C-alpha positions as CSV (number, residue, x, y, z in Angstrom):
1,M,-14.0,76.7,-18.4
2,K,-11.4,79.1,-18.1
3,G,-7.2,78.0,-20.0
4,I,-4.2,78.8,-18.3
5,H,-3.9,81.7,-21.1
6,Q,-7.2,83.2,-19.9
7,L,-6.4,82.5,-16.3
8,A,-3.1,84.4,-16.8
9,E,-4.7,87.2,-18.6
10,H,-7.5,87.7,-16.1
11,L,-4.7,87.8,-13.3
12,N,-2.4,89.9,-15.3
13,I,0.5,87.9,-14.3
14,S,2.7,85.5,-16.6
15,I,1.7,82.2,-17.5
16,G,5.1,81.1,-16.4
17,T,4.3,82.1,-12.9
18,V,0.7,81.2,-13.0
19,S,1.7,77.7,-13.7
20,R,4.3,77.3,-11.0
21,A,1.8,78.3,-8.7
22,L,-0.6,75.8,-9.7
23,N,2.1,73.2,-9.5
24,G,2.9,74.3,-5.9
25,K,6.6,75.7,-6.5
26,P,8.7,76.8,-4.0
27,D,9.6,80.1,-5.8
28,V,6.4,82.0,-6.0
29,N,5.5,84.0,-2.9
30,E,2.2,83.0,-0.8
31,E,0.1,86.0,-1.6
32,T,0.6,85.3,-5.8
33,R,-0.1,81.7,-5.3
34,R,-3.3,82.6,-3.0
35,R,-4.5,85.1,-5.9
36,V,-4.1,82.1,-8.6
37,L,-5.7,79.0,-6.7
38,A,-8.7,81.5,-5.8
39,A,-9.2,82.6,-9.5
40,A,-8.6,79.0,-10.9
41,E,-11.7,78.0,-8.5
42,E,-13.8,81.1,-9.8
43,L,-12.9,80.6,-13.5
44,G,-13.5,76.9,-13.3
45,Y,-9.9,76.2,-14.3
46,V,-8.9,72.6,-14.9
47,A,-5.4,71.9,-15.7
48,N,-4.5,69.9,-19.5
49,Q,-3.4,66.5,-17.5
50,S,-2.5,65.4,-21.4
51,G,-0.3,68.4,-21.7
52,R,1.3,67.7,-17.9
53,S,1.9,64.0,-18.3
54,L,4.1,64.9,-21.2
55,R,6.0,67.6,-20.3
56,Q,6.6,65.9,-17.0
57,G,6.6,62.5,-18.5
58,E,4.3,60.5,-15.9
59,T,0.4,60.2,-15.8
60,K,0.2,59.4,-12.3
61,V,-2.1,56.3,-13.6
62,I,-1.5,52.8,-12.5
63,G,-2.8,50.0,-14.9
64,L,-4.9,46.7,-13.8
65,M,-4.9,44.9,-16.6
66,I,-7.8,41.8,-16.5
67,E,-9.1,39.1,-18.7
68,S,-12.7,40.3,-20.0
69,S,-15.4,37.9,-21.7
70,K,-18.9,37.3,-21.8
71,E,-18.3,34.3,-19.6
72,T,-16.2,36.5,-16.6
73,V,-18.9,39.1,-16.7
74,E,-21.9,36.5,-16.2
75,N,-19.4,34.9,-13.6
76,A,-18.5,38.2,-11.6
77,D,-18.0,38.5,-8.3
78,N,-16.3,40.3,-5.7
79,F,-12.4,39.2,-6.3
80,F,-11.5,42.2,-8.5
81,L,-13.8,44.7,-6.6
82,G,-11.9,43.7,-3.2
83,V,-8.6,43.8,-4.7
84,T,-9.0,47.3,-5.9
85,S,-10.4,48.4,-3.0
86,G,-7.2,47.7,-1.2
87,L,-5.1,48.9,-4.1
88,Q,-7.0,52.6,-4.2
89,S,-6.2,52.6,-0.3
90,V,-2.1,52.6,-1.1
91,F,-2.7,54.5,-4.2
92,A,-4.7,57.1,-2.8
93,R,-2.2,58.3,-0.3
94,H,0.2,59.6,-3.5
95,K,-3.0,60.9,-5.5
96,L,-2.2,58.0,-8.0
97,D,-5.4,56.8,-10.1
98,L,-6.3,53.0,-10.9
99,L,-7.2,52.2,-14.2
100,M,-8.7,48.9,-15.1
101,L,-7.4,48.1,-18.3
102,P,-9.9,45.2,-19.4
103,C,-8.3,42.5,-22.6
104,P,-10.9,40.8,-24.3
105,S,-10.6,37.2,-24.2
106,D,-10.3,36.8,-28.3
107,E,-7.4,39.2,-28.1
108,D,-3.7,37.9,-27.4
109,P,-3.0,39.4,-23.8
110,H,0.7,40.1,-25.1
111,E,-0.5,42.6,-27.7
112,Y,-3.3,44.2,-26.1
113,L,-0.6,45.3,-23.3
114,K,1.8,46.3,-25.7
115,R,-0.5,48.6,-27.2
116,M,-1.4,50.3,-23.9
117,V,2.4,50.9,-23.1
118,A,2.7,52.6,-26.9
119,R,-0.1,54.7,-25.8
120,R,1.6,55.9,-22.4
121,I,-1.7,55.9,-20.4
122,V,-0.2,54.8,-17.2
123,D,3.4,54.5,-15.4
124,A,3.2,51.0,-14.0
125,M,1.5,47.7,-14.6
126,I,-0.6,45.1,-12.3
127,I,-1.4,42.1,-14.5
128,S,-3.2,39.3,-13.7
129,D,-4.0,35.8,-14.9
130,T,-1.0,35.2,-15.3
131,Q,-0.2,31.8,-18.1
132,R,2.5,29.3,-17.6
133,V,4.7,31.0,-19.9
134,D,3.8,35.0,-20.1
135,R,5.1,36.8,-22.7
136,R,3.6,40.0,-20.9
137,I,6.0,39.8,-18.3
138,D,9.5,39.4,-20.5
139,F,8.1,42.2,-22.4
140,L,7.7,44.8,-19.3
141,S,11.2,43.3,-17.7
142,R,13.1,44.4,-20.9
143,A,11.0,47.6,-21.4
144,K,12.3,48.7,-18.0
145,I,8.2,49.3,-17.1
146,P,7.5,49.3,-13.6
147,F,5.2,46.1,-12.8
148,V,4.1,43.7,-10.3
149,A,2.3,40.3,-11.1
150,L,-0.6,38.7,-9.3
151,G,0.5,35.6,-10.4
152,R,3.6,33.1,-11.1
153,S,5.0,32.4,-13.8
154,L,7.9,30.6,-15.6
155,S,8.9,33.8,-17.8
156,A,12.0,36.0,-16.4
157,S,13.7,35.0,-13.5
158,N,12.9,38.1,-11.3
159,F,10.3,39.8,-10.9
160,P,7.9,40.9,-8.5
161,W,4.8,38.7,-7.6
162,I,2.0,37.9,-5.1
163,D,0.5,34.8,-6.0
164,L,-2.6,33.0,-3.9
165,D,-1.2,29.5,-2.0
166,F,-2.7,27.2,-4.8
167,E,-0.5,24.5,-3.7
168,G,-1.7,25.3,0.0
169,V,-4.8,24.8,-0.4
170,A,-4.6,21.7,-2.7
171,D,-2.5,20.2,-0.1
172,H,-4.6,21.0,2.6
173,A,-7.9,20.0,1.1
174,V,-6.4,16.4,0.0
175,E,-5.0,16.0,3.7
176,R,-8.5,16.6,4.7
177,L,-10.2,14.8,2.9
178,I,-8.2,11.3,3.4
179,S,-8.4,12.3,7.2
180,L,-12.1,11.3,6.5
181,G,-11.0,8.3,4.8
182,H,-11.6,9.4,0.9
183,R,-9.3,7.9,-1.5
184,R,-10.6,8.7,-4.7
185,I,-10.5,12.6,-5.0
186,A,-11.4,14.3,-7.9
187,I,-9.6,17.4,-9.2
188,T,-10.6,20.5,-11.2
189,A,-8.2,22.8,-12.8
190,P,-8.7,25.3,-15.8
191,S,-9.0,24.3,-19.7
192,S,-6.2,27.3,-20.2
193,E,-2.5,27.4,-19.3
194,A,-3.2,29.6,-16.3
195,N,-0.3,28.7,-14.4
196,L,-2.3,28.4,-11.1
197,G,-3.8,25.0,-12.5
198,Y,-0.2,23.5,-13.0
199,L,0.5,24.5,-9.1
200,F,-2.7,22.8,-8.2
201,I,-2.3,20.1,-9.9
202,D,1.5,19.3,-9.4
203,S,0.6,20.0,-4.9
204,Y,-2.9,17.3,-5.4
205,R,-0.4,14.6,-7.0
206,R,2.2,15.2,-4.2
207,A,-0.3,15.0,-0.9
208,L,-1.6,11.9,-3.0
209,E,1.7,10.3,-3.2
210,R,2.5,11.0,0.7
211,H,-0.5,8.6,1.0
212,D,0.6,5.9,-1.4
213,I,-2.5,6.8,-3.8
214,P,-1.8,6.7,-7.4
215,F,-2.2,9.7,-9.6
216,D,-6.1,8.9,-11.7
217,P,-5.5,11.5,-14.9
218,T,-9.4,10.8,-15.2
219,L,-10.1,12.3,-12.0
220,V,-8.5,15.7,-13.1
221,I,-11.3,17.7,-14.8
222,R,-10.4,20.5,-16.9
223,V,-13.0,23.1,-17.4
224,K,-13.2,26.7,-17.6
225,S,-13.4,28.5,-14.3
226,S,-17.3,29.6,-14.1
227,E,-20.4,28.5,-12.6
228,Q,-20.9,26.6,-16.1
229,G,-17.6,25.1,-15.3
230,G,-18.6,23.6,-12.2
231,Y,-21.7,22.6,-13.9
232,Q,-19.8,20.6,-16.5
233,A,-17.1,19.2,-14.1
234,A,-20.4,17.6,-12.3
235,H,-21.6,16.2,-15.5
236,E,-18.0,14.7,-16.5
237,L,-17.7,13.0,-12.9
238,L,-21.0,11.4,-12.9
239,L,-20.0,9.7,-16.2
240,L,-17.2,7.9,-14.6
241,E,-17.5,4.0,-14.1
242,E,-15.8,4.6,-11.1
243,R,-17.0,7.6,-9.6
244,P,-14.6,9.8,-7.4
245,T,-16.1,10.0,-3.4
246,A,-14.7,13.6,-3.4
247,V,-13.7,16.6,-5.4
248,I,-11.4,19.7,-5.1
249,L,-12.8,23.0,-6.9
250,I,-10.1,25.3,-8.2
251,Y,-12.7,28.6,-8.7
252,E,-15.2,29.7,-6.5
253,L,-18.2,29.6,-8.3
254,M,-17.6,26.6,-9.9
255,A,-19.9,25.1,-6.8
256,I,-23.3,26.5,-7.6
257,G,-22.8,24.6,-11.3
258,L,-21.6,21.6,-9.7
259,Y,-24.0,21.8,-6.8
260,R,-27.0,22.2,-9.3
261,R,-25.8,19.3,-11.8
262,L,-25.2,16.7,-8.4
263,M,-28.8,17.3,-7.3
264,E,-30.5,16.9,-11.0
265,S,-29.0,13.4,-10.9
266,S,-30.2,12.9,-7.4
267,V,-26.2,12.9,-5.9
268,M,-26.5,14.9,-2.7
269,P,-23.4,17.2,-1.6
270,G,-21.9,16.5,1.4
271,R,-23.7,12.7,1.5
272,D,-23.1,11.3,-1.9
273,L,-19.8,13.3,-2.7
274,A,-17.4,15.4,-0.6
275,V,-17.0,18.8,-1.9
276,I,-14.5,21.5,-0.8
277,G,-13.9,25.0,-2.9
278,F,-11.7,27.2,-3.2
279,R,-12.7,30.5,-1.9
280,D,-15.4,31.8,0.3
281,A,-17.3,34.2,-2.3
282,P,-20.7,35.7,-1.3
283,R,-22.7,34.1,-4.0
284,A,-22.0,30.6,-2.9
285,R,-22.5,31.4,0.5
286,F,-26.1,29.9,0.8
287,L,-25.8,26.8,-0.8
288,Q,-27.0,23.7,0.9
289,P,-25.2,21.8,2.6
290,S,-22.9,24.7,3.1
291,L,-19.8,24.8,1.4
292,S,-16.3,24.0,3.0
293,C,-13.8,26.4,1.5
294,F,-10.8,28.9,2.0
295,R,-11.3,32.5,3.1
296,I,-9.0,35.7,1.8
297,S,-8.7,39.1,3.0
298,L,-9.0,40.5,-0.6
299,Y,-8.5,44.1,0.9
300,D,-5.1,42.9,2.5
301,L,-4.3,41.3,-1.2
302,G,-4.6,44.6,-2.5
303,V,-2.7,46.7,-0.2
304,A,0.4,44.4,-0.2
305,L,-0.1,44.8,-4.4
306,G,0.0,47.9,-4.3
307,R,2.9,48.6,-2.0
308,M,4.9,46.3,-3.4
309,L,4.1,48.0,-7.1
310,L,5.3,51.6,-5.5
311,A,8.4,49.9,-3.9
312,T,9.6,49.3,-7.7
313,M,8.9,52.8,-8.7
314,P,11.8,55.5,-7.9
315,A,9.7,57.9,-7.2
316,Y,7.6,56.3,-4.0
317,R,10.3,53.6,-3.5
318,D,11.6,55.4,-0.3
319,F,8.1,54.8,1.1
320,Y,8.0,51.4,1.0
321,P,11.8,50.3,2.2
322,G,12.5,46.5,2.6
323,G,9.3,44.7,1.0
324,E,9.3,41.3,-0.1
325,R,9.5,41.0,-3.9
326,N,7.4,37.4,-4.0
327,I,4.7,36.6,-1.8
328,I,3.0,33.6,-1.5
329,W,-0.3,34.7,-0.2
330,P,-2.2,32.2,2.6
331,L,-5.8,31.1,2.8
332,E,-7.5,29.5,5.9
333,L,-9.9,26.7,5.4
334,M,-13.3,27.3,6.7
335,P,-15.1,23.9,7.2
336,G,-18.7,23.8,6.0
337,E,-20.9,20.7,5.6
338,S,-20.2,19.5,2.1
339,D,-17.4,17.1,3.0
340,A,-18.4,16.0,6.6
341,F,-19.6,12.7,6.0
342,D,-18.9,8.7,6.6
343,V,-17.3,7.5,3.7
344,G,-17.5,3.9,4.9
345,A,-21.3,4.4,4.8
346,M,-21.4,4.8,1.0
347,V,-19.7,1.6,1.0
């Protein structure tokens, strides 16, 4: 491996000329450029990206901040894998790299983000798991760092975000269940301050009110967004004196734990309790009865996130003119067998 000094000495030309040739500057003649590039390949020269980043004030790296914990690893599905595939398809056009930034669950996400920004390892950020009040958004806005959020928040007043249509999912699920004769409908929500939980419950409450069904707080089951959370949710539902006839899940993998706990008590999903899941996750596709849930293109979501982010960055905004700054991403219901039964037959 040779440095730029050795490369210049080998070619017997100045370091400045070598640098300009490697960076594609127009003031270097084509013959010299070819000589420099051929010698660089022959000698195994690799540019010092850290030094170049300091000089140019950019890293060509985009950060994606996600939550990391033992629970999220054990319950991992392909959500971020699908999203990153779409992101990289956009960033690759501009020779940008994507860096995953897993924030430990026992660390304050705001402090973690401040540390990453202070190290200047990325040019822009994508943040996820937005909270009801999220200090990361205020921090990035004040620091004038390009960013986009995967999720809404009450923080700041004008920042770019894309969020899944949690209200639409809750509303559609309630309407579907009521049309099947259900009146006592439970719902799961995160045990955290994630903003999506508030959106989900508010939409659920409004849908019930349209049909003159009173909101019962005992039917809102707050658990962790995991298979274990689904198991716990089913356990709490089974303990209720007046059990619901249906439940709506906010996280896709909850259905796996919920099915298991119900069957341990000889309660059959789709026969004794209607179940509607959130997203069509690969690990839940083989549940029996098949799960009614919602479908989304994670790849397309990633593409939209990438384009929205680059539209906020001066070097790339001309490639993405006129884009929306706020998008609610739709999901499509995929009916299964888990909510298809006659409520009257239970009475």
